[in-house]
C-alpha positions in Angstrom: -68.0 -72.0 -7.5 -69.8 -75.2 -8.8 -69.5 -76.4 -12.5 -73.8 -76.0 -12.9 -73.4 -73.5 -15.6 -71.5 -71.4 -17.9 -70.0 -68.7 -16.3 -67.3 -65.4 -17.3 -64.1 -65.9 -16.0 -64.3 -62.4 -14.6 -66.4 -63.5 -11.9 -63.5 -65.9 -10.6 -59.8 -65.2 -9.8 -59.1 -68.8 -10.7 -57.5 -69.2 -7.3 -59.9 -72.4 -6.5 -63.1 -72.8 -8.5 -64.7 -75.3 -10.6 -66.8 -74.2 -13.5 -68.6 -75.1 -17.2 -67.4 -72.6 -19.9 -68.3 -71.4 -23.0 -66.0 -70.5 -25.9 -65.6 -66.8 -24.9 -65.4 -67.6 -21.0 -62.6 -70.3 -21.7 -60.4 -67.7 -23.4 -60.8 -65.3 -20.1 -60.1 -67.9 -17.6 -57.0 -69.7 -19.2 -55.8 -65.9 -19.8 -56.1 -65.3 -16.3 -54.7 -68.6 -15.3 -51.2 -68.6 -17.5 -51.7 -65.6 -19.7 -53.1 -64.4 -23.0 -53.8 -67.1 -26.0 -55.3 -67.1 -29.2 -57.9 -69.7 -29.9 -59.4 -71.5 -32.8 -62.6 -73.6 -32.1 -63.7 -76.2 -34.6 -67.3 -75.0 -33.3 -67.4 -72.3 -31.3 -71.0 -72.3 -30.7 -70.9 -75.7 -29.4 -67.9 -75.4 -27.6 -67.9 -76.7 -24.0 -65.2 -76.8 -21.2 -65.1 -77.4 -17.4 -61.8 -76.7 -15.2 -61.5 -77.0 -11.5 -58.5 -75.3 -10.0 -57.0 -76.4 -6.8 -53.8 -74.1 -5.5 -51.0 -75.3 -3.2 -49.4 -73.2 -1.5 -48.1 -71.4 -4.9 -48.7 -73.9 -7.1 -51.6 -74.8 -9.0 -53.5 -78.4 -9.7 -56.1 -78.0 -12.7 -58.3 -80.4 -14.2 -59.9 -79.8 -17.8 -62.0 -81.3 -20.0 -62.6 -78.8 -23.2 -63.8 -79.6 -27.0 -61.5 -79.3 -30.2 -60.0 -76.2 -30.1 -55.7 -75.0 -31.0 -54.6 -72.3 -29.1 -51.7 -70.5 -29.5 -49.1 -68.3 -27.1 -47.4 -66.0 -29.5 -44.3 -64.0 -29.0 -46.7 -60.9 -29.2 -48.8 -62.1 -26.3 -45.8 -63.4 -24.5 -44.4 -59.9 -24.7 -47.3 -58.5 -23.4 -48.2 -60.5 -20.3 -45.6 -63.6 -18.9 -46.2 -65.0 -15.7 -42.9 -67.4 -16.2 -44.7 -70.5 -15.2 -43.7 -74.2 -16.3 -46.7 -76.4 -17.0 -46.3 -80.0 -16.7 -49.8 -81.5 -18.7 -50.6 -85.3 -17.9 -53.1 -86.5 -20.9 -56.2 -88.0 -19.6 -57.9 -88.7 -23.0 -57.8 -87.6 -26.3 -55.0 -87.1 -28.4 -53.2 -83.3 -28.7 -50.1 -81.9 -30.8 -48.0 -79.9 -28.7 -45.2 -77.5 -30.3 -43.0 -75.1 -28.5 -39.1 -74.7 -28.9 -38.9 -76.7 -32.6 -39.9 -79.5 -30.7 -43.8 -81.1 -32.0 -45.4 -84.2 -30.5 -48.7 -85.9 -30.6 -49.3 -86.8 -26.8 -51.8 -89.9 -25.8 -53.4 -90.5 -22.9 -51.1 -91.4 -19.7 -48.5 -89.2 -21.6 -47.2 -86.0 -19.9 -45.3 -83.2 -21.3 -44.1 -79.8 -20.2 -44.6 -76.3 -21.3 -42.9 -73.1 -20.7 -45.1 -70.2 -20.7 -42.7 -67.8 -21.6 -42.1 -69.4 -25.4 -44.2 -69.5 -28.2 -46.8 -72.5 -28.3 -49.4 -74.0 -30.1 -51.5 -77.0 -29.1 -54.1 -78.8 -31.1 -56.9 -80.7 -30.6 -58.4 -81.9 -33.7 -62.4 -82.1 -34.2 -61.9 -86.0 -35.1 -61.5 -86.4 -31.2 -64.4 -86.8 -29.2 -62.8 -84.0 -26.5 -59.8 -84.2 -24.3 -59.2 -83.9 -20.7 -56.0 -83.4 -18.5 -54.5 -82.5 -15.1 -52.4 -79.9 -15.5 -49.3 -78.5 -12.7 -48.5 -75.2 -12.6 -45.6 -73.9 -11.2 -43.1 -70.7 -10.9 -39.9 -71.5 -12.7 -37.5 -70.8 -10.3 -39.1 -73.6 -8.0 -37.4 -75.7 -10.3 -33.6 -76.6 -9.5 -33.1 -76.9 -13.4 -31.2 -74.9 -15.4 -32.6 -72.9 -18.3 -31.0 -75.0 -21.0 -32.5 -78.1 -19.5 -35.5 -76.9 -19.5 -35.4 -75.5 -23.0 -34.6 -79.1 -24.0 -37.5 -80.9 -22.7 -40.2 -78.5 -23.8 -43.0 -80.1 -26.2 -40.8 -83.4 -25.5 -43.2 -86.3 -24.6 -42.6 -87.7 -21.4 -43.9 -91.2 -20.4 -45.9 -92.2 -17.9 -45.5 -95.9 -17.7 -43.1 -96.6 -15.6 -40.1 -95.3 -13.1 -40.5 -91.8 -11.8 -42.7 -90.7 -14.9 -45.5 -93.6 -13.4 -45.1 -92.4 -9.8 -45.7 -88.8 -11.0 -48.6 -89.5 -13.0 -50.2 -91.5 -10.0 -49.5 -88.6 -7.7 -51.1 -85.9 -10.0 -54.1 -88.2 -10.7 -54.3 -89.1 -6.3 -53.9 -85.0 -6.1 -56.6 -84.1 -8.3 -58.8 -86.6 -6.8 -58.4 -86.0 -2.7 -57.2 -82.2 -3.0 -60.7 -81.2 -1.0 -59.6 -83.6 2.2 -56.1 -81.8 2.3 -55.6 -79.2 4.7 -53.4 -76.5 4.0 -50.8 -77.8 5.9 -50.9 -81.0 3.9 -51.0 -78.8 0.6 -47.3 -77.2 1.6 -46.0 -80.6 2.1 -47.8 -82.2 -1.0 -46.3 -79.2 -3.1 -42.7 -79.8 -2.1 -43.5 -83.5 -2.5 -44.8 -82.9 -6.1 -41.6 -80.0 -7.1 -39.6 -83.0 -6.0 -40.8 -85.4 -8.2 -41.2 -83.2 -11.4 -37.4 -82.7 -10.8 -36.8 -85.9 -10.9 -38.5 -86.8 -13.7 -36.9 -83.8 -16.0 -33.1 -84.4 -14.5 -33.4 -87.8 -15.7 -35.0 -87.3 -18.8 -32.2 -84.3 -19.5 -29.3 -86.6 -17.8 -30.0 -88.7 -21.3 -28.9 -85.5 -23.4 -26.8 -83.5 -21.2 -25.0 -84.2 -17.5 -26.4 -82.0 -15.0 -24.0 -79.5 -13.6 -22.4 -80.6 -9.9 -24.3 -77.8 -8.5 -27.7 -78.7 -9.5 -27.0 -82.3 -8.8 -26.0 -81.5 -5.4 -29.5 -79.0 -5.0 -31.8 -82.0 -6.3 -30.3 -84.6 -3.6 -30.6 -81.7 -0.9 -34.6 -81.5 -2.0 -34.7 -85.3 -2.1 -33.2 -85.7 1.2 -35.3 -83.0 2.7 -38.4 -84.1 1.3 -37.6 -87.7 3.0 -37.0 -86.4 6.5 -40.1 -84.4 6.2 -42.1 -87.5 5.3 -40.4 -89.5 7.8 -40.4 -86.9 10.9 -42.7 -89.6 13.5 -40.1 -91.9 12.8 -37.9 -92.1 15.8 -34.9 -93.7 14.2 -34.4 -90.9 12.0 -31.0 -90.6 12.5 -27.9 -88.9 10.0 -27.0 -92.3 9.9 -30.5 -93.9 8.4 -30.8 -91.0 6.4 -27.9 -91.9 4.5 -28.1 -95.6 4.6 -31.5 -95.0 3.1 -30.1 -92.9 -0.3 -26.6 -95.1 -0.2 -24.2 -91.6 0.4 -22.1 -91.5 3.3 -22.8 -89.6 6.6 -19.8 -87.3 5.9 -21.5 -86.5 2.2 -25.0 -85.9 3.9 -23.6 -83.3 6.1 -21.7 -81.3 3.4 -25.0 -81.3 1.3 -26.7 -79.6 4.2 -24.1 -77.4 4.9 -24.1 -76.1 1.4 -27.5 -75.1 1.8 -26.6 -73.1 5.1 -28.1 -76.1 7.5 -26.9 -79.4 9.5 -28.9 -82.4 9.1 -29.7 -82.6 12.9 -30.9 -78.7 12.7 -33.1 -79.6 9.7 -34.6 -82.4 11.4 -34.8 -80.4 14.8 -36.8 -77.6 12.9 -39.5 -79.3 11.2 -40.1 -81.6 14.3 -40.5 -78.4 16.5 -42.6 -76.9 13.6 -45.1 -80.2 13.6 -45.5 -79.8 17.4 -46.2 -75.8 17.4 -48.9 -76.6 14.5 -50.3 -79.5 16.5 -50.3 -77.2 20.0 -52.4 -74.9 18.0 -55.2 -77.0 16.6 -58.1 -77.0 18.5 -59.0 -80.7 17.6 -55.9 -81.6 19.7 -56.6 -79.8 22.8 -57.4 -83.2 24.7 -53.6 -84.5 23.9 -51.1 -84.2 26.3 -48.5 -82.2 25.2 -46.0 -84.7 26.4 -47.5 -87.2 24.0 -47.7 -84.0 20.7 -44.0 -84.1 21.4 -43.5 -87.8 21.5 -45.3 -88.4 17.9 -42.8 -86.1 16.3 -39.1 -87.9 18.0 -39.0 -86.0 21.1 -38.9 -89.0 23.8 -38.1 -86.9 26.9 -41.1 -84.4 27.8 -38.1 -82.3 29.5 -36.1 -82.2 26.6 -38.9 -81.3 24.2 -39.7 -78.5 26.5 -36.3 -77.2 26.5 -36.3 -77.2 22.8 -39.7 -76.0 21.8 -38.8 -72.6 24.5 -35.6 -71.9 22.8 -37.4 -72.6 19.4 -40.5 -70.2 20.4 -39.6 -67.9 23.4 -42.2 -69.8 25.6 -42.7 -73.3 26.7 -45.2 -75.8 25.1 -48.2 -75.0 27.4 -47.9 -71.5 26.9 -48.1 -71.5 23.6 -50.9 -73.8 23.6 -52.4 -71.3 25.8 -51.9 -68.5 23.7 -52.9 -70.1 20.5 -56.3 -71.5 22.5 -57.4 -67.8 23.4 -55.6 -65.5 21.0 
């Protein structure tokens, strides 16, 4: 739905939309997206907001532009409805006051801040501001491999986006919002994992200064970093346990131990994800003219016989049989 006019949130489930909203519709839409909130508008009759919602395989990225307002998540509203979401907001324009978990900050353009839908919250964009805009990432709390105590410390703290991991995450969120419509569902799944890894890295870096992560959390974070690196480099024929360990300045023995703790091995993880990429390409009608051996080679299988044998063991049929079934099914 395009944002050419005012619409009620009841016309959409916010799974993927672009709308322009008045005060009433804004309250309805945000209730669907993140749970009920109380709003006070500086000028309800003149209030205008626009929201683009972009789903990413279980997480959601939203671009929002809005007039002056005060929003509140009260204990009563949380008891009534709580989706148990964490939200990372990147401020693009305007300055907004944020209060949660006894923290009170003023975020400016370029700053990021973390909210928790399960905790009382107040946000304020004052009438002196010429409107505000932000990009917000929302995701289930269980997707973040950090202890609850660490999350609580970071709520409503300014997360600078000017250097290091913060700058990378800021640029990444902006790029996602701009290129979303050019990404396939498979792209979005991979980008979701990368995004969550970057959020985890930023929050872990921030909380490290206040309280060290437990060894278990550090190891899980390292696993997510290593697995993301592997997925991003599956087409590299030189991707091996040695090269992965060297890229992350750890020993091969420690690398293997990290994956064993997660119930896998490095070699099996690489092989499975390469076969998944091959399976996707074999089923893609746009790639029907590409030789099966070329698809295998593209994803790291140098010898056609090795590819055919591995694919059959994984899928129960040869690559050729799988392609025929996918294109005729």
